[in-house]
N, C-alpha and C positions, 0 to 999 in steps of 0.2 A: 504493500500500500503505499501511497504518499507519505503518510506521516512517519513509516518505519523508514524510509529513505531519509527524510528530513533528519530524524532522531540521530539514524547511524552517519550522516554527513556533519552535525553537530558534535557527535562523540569523536569521530576523525579530527575535525578543526582543533577540540579540545588537547587531545592526545597531541597531535601533530605541533601545533604551537607549543606547548609544555616543553616537548621534546628539543623543538629546536631553539627555545628559549635556554635551556638547560646546555644543550653543546655550544651555543654561542658565548655562554658566559664560563662554562667550565674550560672551554681552549685558550680563554684569556686566566686562568686559574682565578677565579673569582666564583663567588656563589650566585646562583641564579635570582635570587632574592635580596641581594645585596643592594645598597646605594650604588658602591664603585660598580657592580657587574650590571648594574642599569644605566650607566652615565651615559649620557645622550640617545637614550633611546626614546620613543614617543612619550609624550607626559603622562598619558593614560597608562603605560604599562608602568612606568616609576611610580604613577600614584597606586596604582594596583596594590606593588609589592611593599611600597613604604607604609601604607594607611591599611593596618589589620582588620578596621571594621570595615572599611569596603573591600577588601580581600575576601572576610567572612560572608557580608551580604551579597557580593556575587557569587560566590562557589555555592554557599548555601541556599540562596534564592534559585539558583540553576538548577540544584538537585530536587529542591521540591517544587519545583516547576514540573519536572519529569514526572514524580511521584505523582502529583496532583491531577495532571494530564491523565495519567496511567488510570488513577482512580475514577476520574469522570468518566472514562471511557468504559469501564466495567459499570458504573453506577447507570450510566444510559444503555447499555447493552441487558440490565436487568430490570429496566422499567423505571428509573429513579426511585431514589429515597429521599423524598423531600428535604430534611433537614441536612441529610449529610452533602447532598447535590448542592446545596445551599451553601452551607459550608466550605467546600472544595471550591466553588466559584469565587466566593470572596477572598479565599487563599491565593488563589490564582491571580488576583486584581494585585495582590502586594508581591507575589513571586514573580511575575512575568517581567516588570521591569529590572529586575536584578538579573534574569536568564537574559534578558536583550543587551544590556551591558554587559556581560560577560562575553557574550559573542562578539560583539565591539572589540573589547579586550583581548581576547583571542586572535581576531584577526590583524590587530596592532600589535600584537607580540609577535606572530608569525612574520609579518613583514619587515620590523624592526631586528628581529634575532637574524632573519635570512640576510638582511643589509648588513648587518654586523659580522655575520660569517663570511661574506664576500667581502667586504672591507678589509677584514684581517686577512684574509687568503691573497689578496691582490697587495696589500703592504709586505707579505711574506715573500711572496713571486717578484717584488719588483725592488729588491734588496740587492 
C-alpha cells in the first residue's frame, strides 16, 4: 500500500541520514552529537543535537506518530471505538508536527553530512 511505502521511505531516510551523520563526524574523529562535530552544518542540524528538549520532541513525536497512526488504522478497521479514536486523533495533532520537523532535520542532516564527507575527501585528495 501507499502508506507502507511512505513509512518504509521515512525509515530509510532516518537510518541513512543518521549513518551519514555518524560517518562524516567520525571520519573527523569527532562525536556526531558534539558542537565541534556539527560545526558548519545546517543550523537545524546543529540545533537538533545541541538542544535535548528539541531532540527529544522530534524523536519521541515521530515515534508516537507512527504508533498512533497504526492504532488509528486498527481502530478504524474494527469499526472505531469512540473515546479511543478521539484520544488518538488528538494525540496526532500534537505529534505530527514533531514528526514533520524530524523529517526536515533528517533531510538537512543527510545533505549536510554528505557535503561534509565530500568536502573532507576533496581536501584529502588535493593535499
